[in-house]
C-alpha positions in Angstrom: 5.9 25.3 -25.8 5.6 28.8 -24.0 6.4 29.3 -20.3 2.8 28.8 -18.5 1.4 31.9 -16.7 2.1 31.5 -12.8 -0.4 29.5 -10.5 -3.3 30.7 -9.0 -3.0 32.1 -5.3 -3.8 29.3 -3.4 -1.9 26.9 -5.3 1.2 29.1 -4.8 0.5 28.8 -0.8 0.6 25.4 -1.0 3.8 25.5 -3.3 5.4 27.3 -0.5 3.8 25.3 2.4 4.0 21.7 1.5 7.0 20.6 3.2 6.2 17.0 4.5 7.7 14.7 7.8 10.5 12.6 6.3 10.7 9.2 9.2 7.8 7.1 10.3 9.3 4.4 11.9 7.6 2.3 14.7 8.2 -1.5 13.4 4.3 -1.8 11.9 6.0 -3.3 8.4 3.5 -2.7 5.5 1.0 -1.2 8.2 3.4 1.9 8.4 1.6 5.8 8.1 2.8 6.6 5.0 5.8 9.7 5.0 7.4 10.5 2.4 11.0 9.3 1.6 12.3 12.7 0.5 12.3 16.8 1.1 10.8 17.9 -2.0 13.2 20.7 -1.6 16.1 18.1 -2.5 14.6 17.0 -6.1 16.6 17.5 -9.4 15.7 20.5 -11.5 15.2 19.4 -14.9 17.8 20.3 -17.4 17.5 23.0 -19.5 14.7 23.3 -22.2 12.9 20.7 -20.7 9.2 21.8 -19.2 6.5 19.1 -17.3 3.7 17.7 -20.2 2.4 15.2 -18.2 2.8 12.8 -14.5 1.1 8.9 -13.8 0.8 7.5 -10.3 0.4 4.3 -9.0 -0.7 4.6 -5.1 -1.7 1.7 -2.6 -4.8 3.2 -0.1 -4.5 5.0 2.6 -4.3 3.7 6.5 -7.5 1.8 7.1 -8.1 -0.7 10.0 -9.0 -4.1 10.2 -10.1 -5.8 6.8 -12.7 -8.3 8.8 -13.6 -8.9 13.0 -11.3 -11.8 13.0 -7.7 -11.6 15.1 -8.7 -9.2 17.3 -11.9 -10.9 18.5 -10.2 -14.4 18.7 -7.6 -12.5 21.2 -10.3 -11.0 23.0 -12.1 -14.3 23.5 -8.5 -15.2 25.4 -8.4 -12.0 27.0 -11.9 -13.4 28.5 -11.0 -16.3 29.7 -8.0 -15.1 31.6 -9.9 -12.3 33.4 -12.3 -15.1 34.0 -9.4 -17.4 35.7 -8.0 -14.1 37.6 -5.1 -14.7 35.2 -4.0 -11.4 34.3 -1.4 -8.9 35.2 -2.2 -5.4 35.7 -1.3 -4.5 32.4 -3.3 -7.2 31.0 -6.4 -6.1 32.5 -6.0 -3.2 30.3 -5.6 -5.2 27.3 -9.3 -6.1 26.9 -10.8 -2.8 27.3 -8.5 -1.6 24.4 -9.0 -4.5 21.7 -12.8 -3.6 22.4 -12.5 0.1 21.9 -10.7 -1.2 18.9 -13.2 -3.4 17.5 -15.5 -0.6 18.1 -13.8 1.6 16.3 -13.4 -0.7 13.2 -16.8 -1.9 13.2 -18.4 2.1 13.0 -15.1 3.3 10.9 -15.8 5.9 8.3 -19.2 6.8 10.0 -20.0 10.7 9.5 -17.3 10.8 7.4 -18.4 12.6 4.0 -17.3 10.2 0.9 -17.1 6.9 3.3 -20.5 5.3 2.0 -20.4 2.2 3.9 -19.0 2.1 8.0 -17.4 -0.3 9.2 -14.3 -2.7 8.8 -11.8 -2.2 6.2 -12.0 1.8 5.7 -10.1 4.4 5.4 -9.3 5.9 8.8 -8.6 9.7 9.1 -5.1 9.2 8.9 -5.4 7.4 5.6 -8.0 10.3 4.3 -5.3 13.1 5.0 -2.2 10.8 3.5 -3.7 10.7 0.5 -4.9 14.3 0.6 -1.7 15.7 1.1 -0.1 13.3 -1.4 -2.3 15.0 -3.5 -1.0 18.7 -2.6 2.6 17.6 -2.9 1.9 16.4 -6.4 0.7 19.8 -7.5 3.4 21.8 -5.6 6.1 19.1 -7.0 5.0 20.2 -11.0 3.6 24.0 -10.6 4.5 24.1 -14.7 2.4 21.3 -15.6 -0.7 22.6 -13.7 -0.6 26.1 -14.7 -0.4 25.2 -18.2 -3.3 23.3 -17.9 -4.9 26.0 -16.4 -4.0 28.2 -19.3 -5.2 25.9 -21.9 -8.6 25.0 -20.3 -10.6 26.7 -22.4 -9.1 26.0 -26.2 -7.9 22.2 -25.6 -8.8 21.1 -22.4 -6.8 17.9 -20.5 -8.0 14.9 -18.5 -7.5 13.8 -15.4 -8.3 10.0 -15.7 -8.8 7.6 -12.4 -8.6 4.5 -11.5 -9.1 2.0 -9.0 -9.2 -1.0 -8.0 -13.2 -1.7 -6.8 -12.4 -2.1 -3.3 -13.7 0.7 -1.2 -10.8 1.6 0.5 -9.1 2.5 -3.0 -12.0 3.9 -4.2 -12.6 6.2 -1.3 -8.4 7.1 -1.6 -9.3 7.9 -5.5 -12.0 10.1 -4.4 -10.6 11.7 -1.6 -7.3 12.2 -3.3 -8.9 13.6 -6.7 -11.1 15.8 -4.4 -8.0 17.4 -2.8 -6.2 17.9 -6.5 -9.6 19.6 -8.0 -9.6 21.9 -4.9 -6.6 23.8 -6.1 -6.6 22.6 -9.8 -10.2 23.5 -11.1 -9.4 23.7 -14.4 -8.5 19.7 -14.9 -11.3 17.5 -16.3 -11.7 14.1 -14.0 -13.1 11.4 -15.9 -13.6 8.0 -15.0 -13.6 4.3 -16.8 -16.6 2.8 -17.8 -17.6 2.3 -14.1 -13.3 3.6 -12.5 -12.9 0.0 -12.0 -9.9 -2.0 -13.5 -9.1 -5.1 -11.6 -7.0 -6.5 -14.4 -4.6 -3.3 -13.9 -5.4 -3.1 -10.3 -6.5 -6.4 -8.3 -4.7 -9.0 -10.4 -3.7 -11.0 -7.7 -7.4 -12.4 -6.9 -8.7 -12.7 -10.6 -11.5 -15.0 -10.4 -12.2 -17.6 -12.8 -16.0 -16.9 -11.6 -15.9 -13.4 -12.9 -12.8 -12.5 -14.3 -12.0 -15.8 -17.1 -9.7 -15.3 -19.9 -9.9 -18.1 -22.3 -8.8 -16.6 -25.6 -5.1 -16.0 -25.9 -5.4 -13.5 -28.4 -7.3 -11.2 -25.4 -5.3 -8.4 -24.1 -6.2 -9.5 -21.0 -4.7 -13.3 -21.4 -1.3 -13.0 -19.8 -2.4 -11.3 -16.7 -5.2 -13.7 -16.7 -3.0 -16.4 -16.6 -0.2 -15.2 -14.4 -2.8 -14.7 -11.5 -4.0 -18.3 -11.5 -0.2 -19.3 -11.4 -0.1 -17.0 -8.5 -2.8 -18.0 -7.0 -1.5 -21.5 -7.4 1.9 -20.9 -6.2 0.6 -19.1 -2.2 -1.1 -22.2 -1.6 1.9 -24.7 -3.0 4.2 -26.2 -0.1 7.2 -25.2 -1.7 5.7 -21.4 -0.3 5.4 -22.7 3.1 9.0 -24.4 3.3 10.2 -20.9 2.2 7.8 -18.8 4.4 8.6 -21.6 7.8 12.4 -20.7 9.3 11.4 -18.0 11.5 8.5 -20.3 13.1 11.0 -22.8 13.7 14.0 -20.5 15.1 14.3 -20.5 19.2 13.8 -16.6 19.3 10.1 -17.2 18.0 9.0 -18.7 21.7 11.3 -16.0 23.1 9.6 -12.9 21.9 5.7 -14.2 22.3 7.1 -15.5 26.0 8.4 -11.8 26.8 5.2 -10.0 25.0 2.4 -12.1 26.7 3.9 -12.7 30.5 4.0 -8.8 30.7 0.0 -9.8 30.2 -1.3 -13.1 31.5 -0.1 -15.3 34.3 2.6 -18.5 33.1 0.1 -20.8 34.3 -2.4 -19.7 31.8 0.0 -19.5 28.9 0.9 -23.1 29.6 -3.0 -24.2 29.0 -1.3 -23.9 25.1 1.2 -26.6 25.9 -1.1 -29.2 25.6 -2.1 -28.7 22.1 -5.9 -28.7 23.2 -6.2 -25.0 24.1 -7.6 -22.8 21.5 -9.3 -19.2 21.2 -11.5 -18.1 18.3 -13.8 -15.4 16.6 -16.5 -16.6 18.3 -19.2 -14.5 19.6 -21.7 -11.2 18.9 -20.7 -8.1 19.6 -22.9 -4.6 19.3 -21.4 -1.4 18.9 -23.3 2.2 18.6 -22.0 5.1 17.4 -21.5 8.2 19.9 -24.0 9.9 18.7 -26.6 6.8 19.0 -27.9 6.6 15.4 -25.9 3.6 14.0 -25.8 0.6 15.8 -24.2 -2.7 14.3 -23.9 -5.8 15.5 -21.4 -8.2 14.4 -20.7 -12.1 14.7 -17.6 -13.8 14.4 -17.0 -16.6 11.8 -15.1 -19.0 14.2 -12.5 -19.8 11.7 -9.9 -17.9 13.4 -8.3 -19.5 16.1 -5.4 -19.0 18.4 -4.1 -22.4 19.4 -0.3 -21.3 20.8 1.9 -18.4 22.6 3.5 -17.7 19.0 -0.1 -17.5 17.7 -1.5 -15.3 20.5 1.5 -12.8 20.3 1.7 -12.4 16.3 -1.7 -11.4 16.7 -1.1 -8.9 19.1 1.5 -7.2 17.4 -1.1 -7.3 13.8 -3.5 -5.1 16.7 -0.4 -3.4 17.6 0.3 -2.3 13.8 -3.2 -1.3 12.2 -3.0 1.2 15.2 -1.1 3.4 14.3 -3.2 4.2 11.5 -6.2 4.4 13.5 -4.7 7.2 16.4 -7.7 9.3 15.6 -10.4 6.5 16.1 -8.6 4.6 18.8 -7.2 6.3 22.0 -5.5 3.6 23.4 -1.7 3.4 23.1 -1.2 -0.6 22.1 2.5 0.2 22.0 2.1 -0.6 25.6 1.3 -4.3 24.7 4.5 -4.6 22.4 7.9 -4.1 23.6 10.5 -2.2 20.7 12.5 -5.2 20.6 9.7 -7.7 20.2 7.5 -5.4 17.3 11.2 -5.0 15.2 11.3 -9.3 15.6 7.5 -9.2 14.4 8.2 -6.8 11.6 11.0 -9.2 10.4 8.9 -12.3 10.5 6.4 -10.2 8.5 9.0 -9.4 6.3 9.9 -12.5 5.6 7.4 -13.8 5.1 6.3 -11.2 2.2 9.2 -11.0 0.4 8.4 -14.7 -0.7 4.6 -14.8 -0.6 4.5 -10.9 -2.3 7.6 -9.9 -3.1 10.6 -11.0 -5.3 11.2 -14.6 -4.2 13.1 -16.6 -5.4 15.0 -16.8 -9.2 14.1 -20.1 -9.8 10.1 -19.1 -9.2 9.9 -17.7 -12.6 8.5 -14.6 -11.3 5.4 -16.1 -10.5 4.8 -13.3 -7.7 4.9 -10.9 -9.7 4.3 -10.9 -13.3 0.5 -10.3 -13.1 1.7 -7.0 -12.2 3.5 -6.5 -15.7 0.1 -5.2 -17.5 0.1 -2.3 -14.7 3.8 -1.5 -15.4 3.1 -1.4 -19.0 -0.2 0.8 -18.7 2.8 3.3 -17.5 4.6 3.3 -21.2 1.3 3.0 -23.0 0.6 6.6 -21.1 4.0 7.9 -22.2 3.7 6.4 -25.6 0.5 8.4 -26.4 2.7 11.5 -25.5 5.1 10.5 -28.1 2.5 10.0 -30.8 1.5 14.1 -30.0 -1.5 12.6 -28.0 -1.6 15.3 -25.1 -5.5 14.6 -23.9 -4.1 13.1 -20.6 -2.3 15.4 -18.1 -2.4 13.0 -15.5 -3.5 9.0 -14.6 -4.1 8.2 -11.1 -4.3 4.6 -9.9 -5.8 3.3 -6.5 -4.8 -0.3 -5.7 -2.9 -2.6 -2.5 0.2 -3.4 -1.3 -0.5 -7.1 -3.2 -0.1 -4.5 -6.4 2.3 -2.5 -4.9 4.9 -4.9 -4.1 4.5 -6.9 -7.1 5.1 -4.3 -9.2 8.5 -2.4 -8.0 9.7 -6.2 -8.9 8.3 -6.2 -12.3 9.9 -2.5 -12.2 13.3 -4.0 -11.7 13.3 -2.7 -8.4 14.0 -5.3 -6.2 15.6 -8.5 -7.0 15.1 -11.9 -6.0 17.1 -14.2 -4.1 19.1 -17.6 -5.1 17.0 -20.6 -4.0 19.9 -21.9 -1.8 20.0 -18.2 0.2 17.6 -17.4 3.2 15.9 -14.1 3.6 17.1 -12.5 6.6 16.8 -8.5 8.0 20.9 -8.6 8.3 21.7 -9.9 4.8 18.9 -7.8 3.0 17.9 -4.2 2.8 14.4 -5.6 1.7 11.2 -4.2 4.1 7.8 -4.1 3.9 7.5 -0.4 5.4 10.0 1.1 2.7 8.2 -0.8 -0.4 4.6 -0.7 0.3 3.8 1.4 3.7 -0.1 2.9 3.8 -0.3 4.7 0.5 2.9 3.6 -1.2 2.9 5.2 -4.5 5.3 5.1 -7.6 4.8 8.3 -9.8 6.4 9.0 -13.3 6.8 12.4 -14.2 7.4 13.5 -18.0 9.1 16.0 -19.4 9.6 17.7 -23.0 12.1 20.0 -24.7 11.2 22.2 -28.0 13.2 19.0 -29.9 9.9 16.5 -28.5 12.0 14.9 -26.8 10.6 13.1 -24.2 12.5 12.5 -19.9 11.3 10.4 -17.2 11.8 10.8 -13.7 10.7 8.4 -11.1 9.3 8.9 -7.6 8.7 6.1 -5.3 7.2 7.1 -2.3 8.1 10.4 -3.6 11.9 9.6 -3.8 14.1 9.9 -6.8 14.5 6.5 -8.1 16.8 5.0 -10.5 14.7 2.6 -12.9 16.0 -0.8 -13.0 20.3 -1.3 -13.2 20.1 -2.4 -16.8 18.6 1.1 -18.1 21.2 2.9 -16.6 22.7 3.4 -20.2 18.8 5.7 -20.9 20.3 8.0 -18.1 20.3 11.7 -19.7 23.3 11.7 -18.1 25.6 9.9 -15.8 23.7 9.3 -12.2 21.0 11.6 -13.7 17.3 10.9 -12.3 16.0 11.6 -15.4 16.1 9.1 -18.4 15.4 9.7 -21.8 12.1 7.9 -22.7 13.2 5.5 -25.9 16.1 4.5 -24.3 13.6 3.9 -21.1 11.1 1.7 -23.4 14.0 -0.1 -25.1 15.7 -1.2 -22.2 12.4 -2.8 -20.8 11.0 -4.3 -24.1 8.8 -3.7 -26.2 5.3 -2.5 -25.1 2.4 -2.4 -27.5 1.4 1.1 -28.7 -2.3 2.4 -27.4 
């Protein structure tokens, strides 16, 4: 393979100027806005004689708003009752207008943004859009030789950019903003979509529904994924999971932190009304919001299905608003950190980590991988793409997949990057490095860069949230040298077991 020509001038500017921020920590758990975990200037150079021929990615959607009017409306109802009883502190009086501002921002989210079809709850924020646009910029900057070669070959052997998503608006829009950004700077790429750009068996497998995704034929290639999805959906409704997730709520720290958060906002007498077990506040009521230009008005009605029945529930709901507001700083001027002291945010993030470890993460060694086996097909799709390269099929220059935390977290387990705990050992922050903010922040991603030498040997590098990351420890023998971040593909494939050819 001849060395590729230099990239165009605009791409060269990107290469020299794409240095990102490397930290973002506010105890937002999986709602943490994205920041790459390694400075690209420190990436290892490929071995002599190897040139990049392909890259692939799976990414969570970018920062979003709340998925629906639920806890926000319930907490606002609680605030309204406290206001009526004159049971608010000076700081507490400021909370209600800020909740209402957050609700309005979510109700109108995406309005006036090119590429967002239906404004409202669940859409990407400006932060989320930019997360994916910059992720694309850094991808180009990391692999200039690959994209320069693609540009050179465009006239004689055009290569394809394959983009698929889960079908959910925020994943679809993340794909669109990422691809637009990439093509602005590498126009020789040819974006293609699958039939409708959607693949739920790869990218929404945690929620495959019998009515729409039933696979009864064991010979069907999707059967194992469907069966694993049904097993997972059964698991998350079991008492076994409730038992695993329950310990934090039973600890004295739960009441301590709830009181510390809420007594800064509400009077003790008002909070004491929860003690009888009859007080509750639900997401009822009707709210009408109008855009600043007066051209869009939306009226939303609460379902009444989300209820706050305790001080613990109220404080947890406030934490959820605090966490989502971190990615809505362009849309909501309110500073929710005023209502959630750092030590309390740290505690609620740890509780969410405990729950996610068992519900979405590796869980226990006796769970037989029920929390992640539905993601094996996504892992195998990565191998199938490289199998095609090994067979001489270079039609794809890149494959880009856009999904959700519910797939990124299980994929980390399916890849062997996260380890289950023995059933007799309970997850704790003190003893486990597992953190939602590092496993799956907003726009979390895994990328494989593939290189080839003149002899046809393929080597692979894994980037997890843009940090060079080892594959599972059992695959150390596939490293091209001790401690290298590059793995011989044939050895890597053998380590993970047989993957069917494409």
